[in-house]
BAPA-531848 format. One line per 4 residues: their letters; for each residue x, y, z of C-alpha. Coordinates in steps of 0.2 Angstrom, whole numbers, padded with zeros to 4 digits. Layout:
N
a) X:Y:Z; ...
% end
This chain:
163
mrrv) 0183:-0022:-0046; 0176:-0004:-0054; 0179:-0009:-0071; 0165:-0024:-0070
wvrl) 0154:-0016:-0059; 0156:0001:-0075; 0153:-0014:-0090; 0138:-0021:-0079
grsl) 0130:-0004:-0078; 0132:0000:-0094; 0124:-0017:-0102; 0112:-0013:-0091
rfay) 0106:0003:-0096; 0112:-0002:-0115; 0100:-0017:-0112; 0086:-0004:-0106
lkil) 0087:0009:-0120; 0086:-0006:-0131; 0067:-0009:-0123; 0061:0009:-0125
rika) 0069:0010:-0143; 0059:-0005:-0150; 0047:0000:-0162; 0029:-0006:-0157
pphs) 0016:-0001:-0144; 0017:-0003:-0129; 0009:-0017:-0124; 0018:-0030:-0137
iglg) 0031:-0022:-0129; 0026:-0026:-0112; 0020:-0045:-0117; 0037:-0051:-0125
mavg) 0045:-0045:-0110; 0032:-0053:-0097; 0035:-0069:-0111; 0054:-0070:-0109
vfvg) 0055:-0068:-0089; 0043:-0082:-0086; 0051:-0095:-0099; 0068:-0086:-0092
clpv) 0063:-0094:-0075; 0059:-0112:-0083; 0075:-0124:-0085; 0077:-0124:-0101
ipfq) 0093:-0114:-0102; 0099:-0118:-0120; 0083:-0115:-0128; 0073:-0101:-0118
tvia) 0077:-0089:-0129; 0070:-0100:-0146; 0057:-0103:-0134; 0052:-0086:-0129
vala) 0054:-0078:-0149; 0043:-0096:-0151; 0031:-0091:-0137; 0030:-0071:-0145
fvlr) 0028:-0075:-0162; 0010:-0085:-0157; 0006:-0072:-0142; 0009:-0058:-0155
cski) 0021:-0046:-0148; 0040:-0041:-0149; 0051:-0056:-0152; 0067:-0042:-0147
aaal) 0056:-0040:-0130; 0055:-0058:-0128; 0073:-0061:-0134; 0081:-0051:-0120
gtwi) 0068:-0054:-0103; 0076:-0072:-0108; 0091:-0063:-0100; 0084:-0063:-0083
snpa) 0094:-0079:-0078; 0107:-0076:-0086; 0126:-0084:-0083; 0131:-0076:-0069
nvvf) 0114:-0078:-0058; 0109:-0096:-0065; 0113:-0105:-0054; 0105:-0096:-0038
iyyf) 0090:-0095:-0049; 0089:-0113:-0052; 0093:-0115:-0033; 0076:-0105:-0028
lyqi) 0068:-0115:-0041; 0074:-0130:-0034; 0066:-0129:-0017; 0050:-0117:-0022
grli) 0048:-0135:-0031; 0051:-0143:-0020; 0037:-0137:-0005; 0025:-0139:-0018
vpge) 0028:-0157:-0027; 0029:-0173:-0015; 0047:-0181:-0013; 0063:-0183:-0013
vqgf) 0076:-0179:-0029; 0089:-0192:-0025; 0107:-0191:-0030; 0104:-0171:-0030
dpgq) 0114:-0161:-0017; 0108:-0142:-0020; 0124:-0136:-0010; 0134:-0144:-0024
lala) 0123:-0139:-0040; 0134:-0148:-0051; 0127:-0152:-0067; 0130:-0172:-0069
dmlt) 0122:-0171:-0051; 0108:-0164:-0058; 0107:-0174:-0076; 0108:-0189:-0064
sgwh) 0094:-0185:-0057; 0084:-0187:-0070; 0066:-0180:-0073; 0058:-0177:-0057
lvmv) 0072:-0167:-0051; 0067:-0158:-0067; 0047:-0159:-0065; 0052:-0151:-0048
msvg) 0060:-0136:-0054; 0049:-0133:-0067; 0035:-0132:-0054; 0048:-0120:-0047
glvi) 0049:-0110:-0061; 0030:-0108:-0064; 0024:-0103:-0047; 0043:-0088:-0049
gvpa) 0036:-0085:-0070; 0018:-0082:-0066; 0023:-0067:-0053; 0037:-0062:-0060
aigt) 0029:-0061:-0076; 0014:-0052:-0072; 0027:-0036:-0063; 0036:-0039:-0079
yflt) 0020:-0035:-0090; 0013:-0021:-0081; 0031:-0013:-0078; 0037:-0014:-0093
vrmv) 0021:-0003:-0101; 0023:0010:-0090; 0043:0012:-0094; 0037:0014:-0111
lmyh) 0026:0025:-0107; 0033:0036:-0099; 0047:0033:-0112; 0035:0040:-0126
qkra) 0030:0055:-0115; 0044:0063:-0114; 0050:0061:-0130; 0033:0068:-0136
arrm) 0038:0083:-0124; 0056:0084:-0132; 0050:0084:-0148; 0036:0097:-0145
kraa) 0049:0110:-0135; 0062:0107:-0150; 0048:0111:-0163; 0043:0127:-0151
lkk) 0060:0132:-0148; 0062:0130:-0171; 0047:0144:-0174
% end
């Protein structure tokens, strides 16, 4: 079990460093991450990365950050995220989804429930995705700026030591 946590920690650190080291302005990286997180909150699992990169292309922001941002809904937690989206969407969209038991979360049940289920989950995704994207933008820009400042300070220190 410890090995799983070590791998998870390494993967998260790798993604974190990958985002920080993207050669782009902080605004571009932050907007790309925000786009990715927003799309990651929508129930379009097989197409999330494609949609996020296309939006990043249109918005002229970091495509790599957008692709990484979609991993907010990864295979390990997508069931929980979709259940949460369903519950939020159900509070807003009137009517019941026929033939869908949220306690089961079987893909076959979701597909037979039709477009009403997709609409409910999409509304939930919008309600969750917009604030998540806004928070992600500001957090990412701050992290990137701090990383660049620390990196510049290290370079200055090294340059001073060489003299």
